[in-house]
C-alpha positions as CSV (number, residue, x, y, z in Angstrom):
1,X,81.1,162.9,62.6
2,X,81.4,161.2,59.2
3,X,81.8,157.4,58.8
4,X,85.3,156.4,58.3
5,X,86.8,159.0,60.6
6,X,89.6,158.0,62.9
7,X,87.3,158.2,66.0
8,X,84.7,156.0,64.4
9,X,87.3,153.4,63.4
10,X,88.7,153.4,66.9
11,X,85.2,152.8,68.3
12,X,84.6,149.9,65.9
13,X,88.0,148.4,66.7
14,X,87.2,148.5,70.4
15,X,83.9,146.8,69.8
16,X,85.6,144.1,67.6
17,X,88.2,143.5,70.3
18,X,85.5,143.2,72.9
19,X,83.6,140.6,70.9
20,X,86.8,138.7,70.1
21,X,87.6,138.6,73.8
22,X,84.2,137.3,74.7
23,X,84.2,134.6,72.0
24,X,87.8,133.7,72.9
25,X,87.0,133.2,76.6
26,X,83.8,131.3,75.7
27,X,85.8,129.0,73.4
28,X,88.5,128.4,76.1
29,X,85.8,127.6,78.7
30,X,84.2,125.1,76.3
31,X,87.5,123.4,75.6
32,X,88.2,123.1,79.3
33,X,84.7,121.7,80.0
34,X,85.0,119.1,77.2
35,X,88.4,118.1,78.4
36,X,87.0,117.6,81.9
37,X,84.3,115.3,80.6
38,X,86.8,113.6,78.3
39,X,88.7,112.3,81.3
40,X,85.5,110.7,82.5
41,X,84.1,109.5,79.3
42,X,82.7,106.0,79.0
43,X,85.2,103.3,78.3
44,X,84.0,101.4,75.2
45,X,87.1,99.3,74.7
46,X,85.9,96.5,76.9
47,X,89.0,96.7,79.0
48,X,88.8,97.9,82.6
49,X,91.1,100.8,83.1
50,X,91.9,99.5,86.6
51,X,94.3,97.0,85.0
52,X,95.6,99.0,82.1
53,X,99.3,99.4,81.9
54,X,100.8,102.9,82.3
55,X,103.7,103.6,80.0
56,X,105.4,105.8,82.6
57,X,104.8,103.2,85.3
58,X,106.2,100.3,83.2
59,X,109.2,102.4,82.3
60,X,109.9,103.0,86.1
61,X,109.3,99.3,86.8
62,X,111.7,98.1,84.1
63,X,114.4,100.6,84.9
64,X,114.3,100.7,88.7
65,X,112.2,97.9,90.2
66,X,112.7,95.0,87.8
67,X,116.0,94.0,89.5
68,X,114.0,92.8,92.5
69,X,111.9,90.4,90.5
70,X,112.4,87.0,88.9
71,X,110.6,86.8,85.6
72,X,109.2,83.8,83.8
73,X,107.2,83.9,80.6
74,X,104.4,82.0,78.9
75,X,105.2,82.7,75.2
76,X,102.1,81.0,73.9
77,X,99.9,83.4,75.9
78,X,102.2,86.4,75.5
79,X,102.4,86.7,79.3
80,X,105.2,87.7,81.7
81,X,105.0,86.7,85.4
82,X,107.0,88.7,87.9
83,X,107.7,87.2,91.4
84,X,109.5,89.3,94.0
85,X,112.8,87.8,95.0
86,X,111.9,88.3,98.7
87,X,109.6,85.3,98.4
88,X,111.1,81.9,98.8
89,X,110.1,79.7,95.9
90,X,110.0,76.3,97.6
91,X,107.1,74.0,97.0
92,X,107.5,72.5,100.4
93,X,107.3,75.8,102.3
94,X,103.9,77.2,103.4
95,X,103.6,80.5,101.8
96,X,101.3,82.9,100.1
97,X,103.0,84.6,97.2
98,X,101.8,87.7,95.3
99,X,102.7,87.8,91.6
100,X,102.3,90.4,88.9
101,X,101.0,89.0,85.6
102,X,101.6,91.2,82.6
103,X,99.4,90.5,79.6
104,X,101.4,92.0,76.8
105,X,98.9,91.6,74.0
106,X,96.2,93.3,76.1
107,X,98.5,96.0,77.5
108,X,97.2,95.1,81.0
109,X,98.4,93.6,84.3
110,X,96.8,91.7,87.1
111,X,97.7,90.3,90.5
112,X,97.7,86.6,91.4
113,X,97.7,85.0,94.9
114,X,99.8,81.8,94.7
115,X,99.3,79.3,97.4
116,X,102.4,77.2,98.2
117,X,103.2,74.2,100.4
118,X,100.2,72.8,102.4
119,X,98.3,76.0,101.6
120,X,98.0,74.8,98.0
121,X,95.6,72.0,99.0
122,X,93.3,74.2,101.1
123,X,90.2,75.1,99.1
124,X,89.1,77.6,100.2
125,X,92.1,78.9,102.1
126,X,90.9,80.7,105.3
127,X,93.1,83.4,106.8
128,X,92.7,85.5,109.9
129,X,94.4,88.6,111.2
130,X,95.3,88.5,114.9
131,X,96.3,91.2,117.3
132,X,97.4,90.1,120.8
133,X,95.6,86.8,120.4
134,X,92.4,88.5,119.4
135,X,90.9,87.8,115.9
136,X,90.3,91.1,114.0
137,X,89.2,89.9,110.6
138,X,89.0,86.9,108.4
139,X,89.6,86.4,104.7
140,X,88.6,83.5,102.4
141,X,90.8,82.9,99.3
142,X,89.3,80.8,96.5
143,X,90.1,80.5,92.8
144,X,88.7,83.7,91.3
145,X,88.9,86.4,88.7
146,X,91.4,89.3,88.7
147,X,89.0,91.5,90.7
148,X,88.9,89.1,93.5
149,X,92.7,88.6,93.6
150,X,93.1,92.4,93.6
151,X,90.6,93.0,96.4
152,X,92.0,90.2,98.6
153,X,95.6,91.4,97.9
154,X,94.5,94.9,99.0
155,X,93.1,93.5,102.2
156,X,96.3,91.5,103.0
157,X,98.3,94.7,102.2
158,X,96.3,96.6,104.8
159,X,96.8,93.8,107.3
160,X,100.6,93.8,106.7
161,X,100.7,97.6,106.9
162,X,100.1,97.2,110.7
163,X,103.0,96.0,112.7
164,X,100.6,94.8,115.4
165,X,98.9,92.2,113.2
166,X,100.0,88.6,112.5
167,X,98.4,86.5,109.8
168,X,97.4,82.9,110.2
169,X,96.2,80.3,107.8
170,X,93.9,77.3,108.5
171,X,95.7,74.1,107.4
172,X,94.0,70.8,108.0
173,X,92.1,72.2,111.0
174,X,95.0,73.9,112.6
175,X,96.1,77.6,112.5
176,X,99.6,78.3,111.3
177,X,101.4,81.7,110.9
178,X,102.3,82.9,107.4
179,X,104.1,85.9,106.0
180,X,106.1,86.0,109.2
181,X,109.6,86.8,107.9
182,X,110.4,90.5,107.2
183,X,111.6,89.8,103.7
184,X,108.3,88.0,102.9
185,X,106.2,90.9,104.2
186,X,108.3,93.5,102.3
187,X,108.0,91.3,99.1
188,X,104.2,91.3,99.4
189,X,103.9,95.0,100.2
190,X,106.4,96.0,97.4
191,X,104.7,93.8,94.8
192,X,101.3,95.3,95.6
193,X,102.7,98.9,95.5
194,X,104.5,98.2,92.2
195,X,101.3,96.9,90.7
196,X,99.6,100.2,91.6
197,X,102.5,102.1,90.0
198,X,102.4,100.2,86.7
199,X,98.6,100.3,86.3
200,X,95.7,102.7,86.7
201,X,94.5,100.9,89.9
202,X,95.7,103.6,92.2
């Protein structure tokens, strides 16, 4: 059979197709592998992705959830502070308020536990979770960084997620109940959940 015959060309075409298929599948596999590691690449920006704002999350927050929050700004620091309207902002009332702080220039957000009333003077503020007069757990709140506020807010969120638990704070040697009202509990839970939605923390 001479070179250039239809049968020979057909055989060469099949070989070429087979090689292209192998290289094509290998390339696709390499792309998928690199994209897998790309999602887990080291973060060299210096900003923890836990607190990075999500565009989709912020869009949802501003369009749906924003109505439930009072907002105040700190223009000099380019910061917006969101406080759920379920919290009663009254300096004389003993309360533990969870706020969302948006750092616009850093495209990041963090949580802040604000002590109000007599709780403000307690350093550290000692809390305990109680079930049927039995102490389950304790938590100490001190001025700290954003990681500490997030971790402590997470623990309080878990306490509040149980209907059986009541939370008490130690004020001047005596234990007093806090986050008792339904609207306060819902405000705390909603604030924590909204923070997770607008960031990469979840």
